[in-house]
C-alpha positions in Angstrom: -24.8 24.5 -21.3 -21.4 26.0 -21.9 -20.9 29.2 -19.7 -24.1 28.6 -17.7 -23.1 25.5 -15.8 -20.9 25.0 -12.7 -17.5 23.8 -13.6 -16.7 26.2 -16.4 -13.1 26.8 -17.2 -13.4 30.4 -15.9 -13.4 31.2 -12.2 -16.3 33.3 -11.2 -18.9 33.9 -8.5 -22.0 31.7 -8.5 -25.5 31.8 -7.2 -27.8 28.9 -6.4 -30.2 28.2 -9.2 -33.3 28.3 -6.9 -32.9 32.1 -6.9 -34.4 32.1 -10.5 -37.8 31.4 -9.1 -38.7 35.0 -8.3 -38.1 35.9 -12.0 -40.7 33.3 -13.3 -41.8 35.1 -16.5 -41.1 34.9 -20.3 -37.8 36.5 -19.9 -36.7 33.9 -17.4 -38.0 31.1 -19.8 -36.2 32.6 -22.8 -32.9 32.8 -20.7 -33.2 29.0 -20.1 -34.5 28.2 -23.6 -31.2 27.1 -25.1 -30.7 24.4 -22.5 -34.3 23.4 -22.5 -33.9 22.1 -25.9 -31.1 19.7 -25.0 -33.0 18.2 -22.0 -36.3 16.3 -21.2 -39.2 18.6 -21.9 -40.1 19.7 -18.4 -40.8 23.2 -19.9 -43.5 23.2 -22.6 -42.9 26.4 -24.5 -46.2 26.0 -26.5 -49.0 28.4 -25.5 -46.8 30.1 -22.9 -49.1 33.3 -22.8 -52.1 31.0 -21.8 -50.5 29.6 -18.8 -50.4 30.9 -15.3 -47.4 32.1 -13.3 -48.1 29.1 -11.0 -47.7 26.6 -13.8 -44.7 28.2 -15.2 -42.9 28.3 -11.7 -43.9 24.5 -11.4 -42.3 23.6 -14.6 -39.2 25.8 -14.1 -38.6 24.2 -10.8 -38.9 20.7 -12.4 -36.3 21.7 -15.0 -33.9 23.0 -12.2 -34.4 19.7 -10.5 -33.4 18.0 -13.5 -30.1 20.1 -13.6 -29.6 19.2 -9.8 -29.8 15.5 -10.8 -27.0 16.2 -13.2 -24.9 17.8 -10.4 -25.4 21.3 -11.6 -26.2 23.2 -8.4 -25.1 26.8 -9.3 -25.2 29.3 -12.0 -22.7 32.2 -12.6 -23.5 35.3 -10.6 -23.1 38.1 -13.2 -23.0 41.7 -12.2 -26.4 42.4 -13.7 -28.0 39.5 -12.0 -26.4 40.6 -8.7 -27.8 44.1 -9.2 -31.2 42.8 -9.9 -31.3 40.5 -6.8 -30.2 43.6 -4.7 -33.1 45.5 -6.1 -35.6 42.8 -5.2 -34.6 43.3 -1.5 -35.6 46.9 -1.4 -39.2 47.8 -0.6 -41.2 48.7 -3.7 -41.5 52.4 -3.9 -45.0 53.9 -4.8 -45.7 54.8 -8.4 -44.0 58.0 -9.4 -46.7 60.7 -10.2 -46.5 62.9 -13.2 -47.0 66.6 -13.0 -45.3 69.8 -12.3 -41.7 70.7 -12.7 -40.9 71.0 -8.8 -40.4 67.5 -7.1 -42.3 68.8 -4.0 -45.3 69.8 -6.2 -45.9 66.6 -8.1 -49.5 65.9 -8.9 -51.6 63.0 -10.2 -54.9 63.4 -11.7 -57.9 62.2 -9.6 -58.2 59.3 -12.0 -54.7 58.1 -11.1 -53.5 59.0 -14.6 -50.4 61.1 -15.6 -51.1 64.7 -15.5 -49.0 66.9 -17.7 -47.5 70.2 -16.6 -49.8 73.1 -18.0 -46.9 75.4 -17.6 -45.1 73.7 -20.5 -47.9 73.8 -23.0 -46.4 77.1 -24.3 -43.3 75.4 -25.2 -43.9 74.4 -28.8 -40.8 73.1 -30.0 -38.1 70.7 -28.6 -35.7 73.6 -28.3 -38.2 75.6 -26.3 -38.3 72.6 -23.9 -34.6 72.3 -23.7 -34.3 76.0 -23.1 -36.7 75.8 -20.2 -34.6 73.1 -18.6 -31.6 75.4 -19.0 -28.7 74.7 -16.6 -31.0 72.8 -14.4 -30.5 72.7 -10.6 -33.9 71.6 -9.7 -32.8 68.4 -8.1 -29.5 66.8 -6.8 -28.6 65.2 -10.1 -26.9 68.4 -11.2 -24.1 67.5 -8.6 -23.2 64.1 -10.6 -23.5 65.3 -14.2 -21.2 67.2 -16.4 -23.8 68.0 -19.1 -27.5 67.7 -19.7 -28.6 65.0 -22.1 -31.8 66.2 -23.4 -32.4 64.0 -26.4 -31.6 63.4 -30.0 -33.4 62.6 -33.1 -36.0 64.0 -35.6 -39.1 65.8 -34.3 -41.4 63.7 -36.5 -40.0 60.4 -35.5 -42.4 57.5 -35.4 -40.4 55.6 -32.8 -39.3 57.1 -29.5 -36.8 55.3 -27.1 -36.8 56.2 -23.5 -34.1 55.0 -21.4 -33.8 55.2 -17.5 -31.0 57.8 -17.3 -27.9 58.9 -19.3 -24.8 56.7 -18.8 -21.1 58.0 -18.3 -20.5 58.0 -21.9 -23.7 59.7 -22.7 -22.9 62.3 -20.1 -19.4 62.8 -21.6 -20.4 63.0 -25.3 -23.6 64.9 -24.5 -25.8 62.5 -26.6 -27.9 59.4 -25.4 -27.0 55.9 -25.6 -23.3 56.1 -26.5 -20.4 53.7 -26.3 -20.9 49.8 -26.5 -24.6 50.1 -25.6 -25.0 52.6 -28.5 -23.4 50.4 -31.0 -25.6 47.5 -30.1 -28.8 49.7 -30.2 -27.5 50.8 -33.7 -27.5 47.1 -34.8 -30.8 46.5 -33.1 -32.5 49.3 -35.0 -30.9 48.1 -38.4 -32.4 44.7 -37.8 -35.7 46.2 -38.2 -34.8 48.4 -41.0 -34.2 51.6 -39.0 -31.2 53.8 -38.4 -30.5 56.1 -35.4 -31.3 59.1 -37.5 -34.9 57.8 -37.8 -35.6 57.6 -34.0 -35.9 60.0 -31.3 -33.9 58.9 -28.2 -34.1 60.5 -24.8 -34.3 59.5 -21.1 -36.4 59.6 -18.0 -34.1 61.9 -16.3 -31.6 64.0 -18.3 -28.6 64.0 -16.0 -26.2 61.3 -15.2 -26.9 59.9 -11.9 -23.4 58.5 -11.1 -21.8 55.0 -11.4 -24.2 52.2 -10.4 -26.7 54.7 -9.1 -30.4 54.9 -10.2 -32.3 58.0 -10.2 -34.4 58.7 -6.9 -38.2 59.1 -7.0 -38.1 62.8 -6.4 -35.5 63.3 -9.2 -37.7 61.4 -11.6 -40.8 63.4 -10.6 -38.9 66.6 -11.1 -37.8 65.7 -14.7 -40.9 63.8 -15.8 -42.8 66.9 -17.1 -40.2 67.5 -19.6 -40.3 64.0 -20.9 -44.2 64.2 -21.3 -43.6 67.5 -23.3 -41.2 65.8 -25.5 -43.6 62.9 -26.2 -46.4 65.5 -27.0 -44.2 67.3 -29.4 -42.9 64.4 -31.2 -46.0 62.5 -31.0 -44.4 59.1 -32.1 -46.4 56.1 -33.1 -44.6 53.9 -30.5 -42.6 54.7 -27.3 -40.1 52.0 -26.4 -39.0 52.3 -22.8 -35.7 50.6 -22.4 -35.3 50.2 -18.7 -37.2 49.2 -15.7 -37.6 52.7 -14.2 -38.7 54.3 -17.5 -41.2 51.4 -17.9 -42.5 51.4 -14.4 -43.0 55.2 -14.4 -44.7 55.5 -17.7 -46.9 52.5 -17.0 -47.5 53.4 -13.4 -46.7 49.9 -12.4 -44.5 48.3 -9.7 -44.0 45.1 -11.6 -40.5 44.1 -12.9 -39.3 44.8 -16.4 -39.3 41.1 -17.1 -43.0 41.0 -16.3 -43.8 44.2 -18.3 -41.8 43.7 -21.6 -43.1 42.1 -24.6 -46.7 43.6 -24.7 -48.0 47.0 -25.8 -50.0 49.5 -23.6 -52.1 52.3 -24.8 -50.2 55.5 -23.6 -53.2 57.6 -24.3 -55.2 55.7 -21.6 -52.4 56.4 -19.0 -52.8 60.3 -19.3 -55.3 62.8 -18.2 -54.2 65.1 -21.0 -55.5 64.6 -24.5 -53.0 63.5 -27.0 -53.3 64.4 -30.7 -52.6 60.9 -31.8 -52.8 57.3 -30.4 -49.4 56.3 -28.9 -48.6 52.9 -27.9 -45.9 52.0 -25.4 -43.6 48.9 -25.4 -41.4 48.2 -22.4 -38.1 46.3 -23.4 -34.6 45.4 -22.3 -31.9 48.0 -22.5 -28.8 47.4 -24.6 -26.6 47.6 -21.5 -28.3 44.6 -19.9 -28.1 42.7 -23.3 -24.4 43.1 -23.4 -24.2 41.5 -19.8 -26.6 38.9 -20.7 -26.6 38.0 -24.3 -29.2 35.0 -23.8 -31.8 37.7 -23.5 -31.2 39.0 -26.9 -34.0 36.7 -28.3 -36.5 38.3 -25.9 -35.5 41.7 -27.1 -35.7 40.7 -30.9 -39.2 39.5 -30.1 -40.0 43.1 -28.8 -38.4 44.7 -31.8 -40.5 42.7 -34.2 -43.7 43.8 -32.6 -42.6 47.4 -32.6 -41.7 47.1 -36.4 -45.2 46.0 -37.1 -46.6 49.0 -35.4 -44.6 51.5 -37.5 -45.6 52.6 -40.9 -43.8 50.9 -43.7 -40.8 52.5 -45.3 
């Protein structure tokens, strides 16, 4: 098991393995898969999609009991896992509505679908939308940013990537997904025959929220209409949300990213406004998470392969 088991050569914080039970889904199983192949077949990976969460939980518990019989009772507590567990203790926020540019005026259509801001329909180019944002002070995020990271890529891109928020390097360089996560993203795109120049990349909010801080619901609501207008103008074939907040917001769901990833949703069905073309949405894992948890790359590769099949052949 290498780095995953107790007794590794490096000293680090650990967490009891029983804590893995709340993340009983395909990502959790994928995380465990390298060890599964070397142990008795408690987890049957065949026909995974047809089995219930209860069955998966029962099999994962059996697998962990086998580890306990070997004397393995703890797994390393990495920073990403620690942050994830902290989030699980927070009350689930209500779905963030789409709507108007002011947070206090956010609206949702009577159908419960995203309602685009009619005040932005006159903004016919991405530059028009960026100009409308201006030196934005609509929410408190202007206090933590040094620049507005609007987005980057061709207006006719067939793939749009939406992250949760700009990171520190993005804010500093005024471009999305920079630094080590950006290098990994470039490799991920290259693996499916794309370059960064082929993809439009933006984020749910356009301002850096600060170190280890996620955007608040009112900050997301304020910025969401601009993202919707970007989607309308670019009109990609696929929107890939790389992050929990972006995925939950656009899918109007409170489920975890691990539960949402790996399957397409029809974005048109989630919107009250009529889009010119059909757009599908695929939630996936952000490069920053993959850097912290390399064992999740297999799940990310699965998502990328599905996305590649939806895009036109080059």
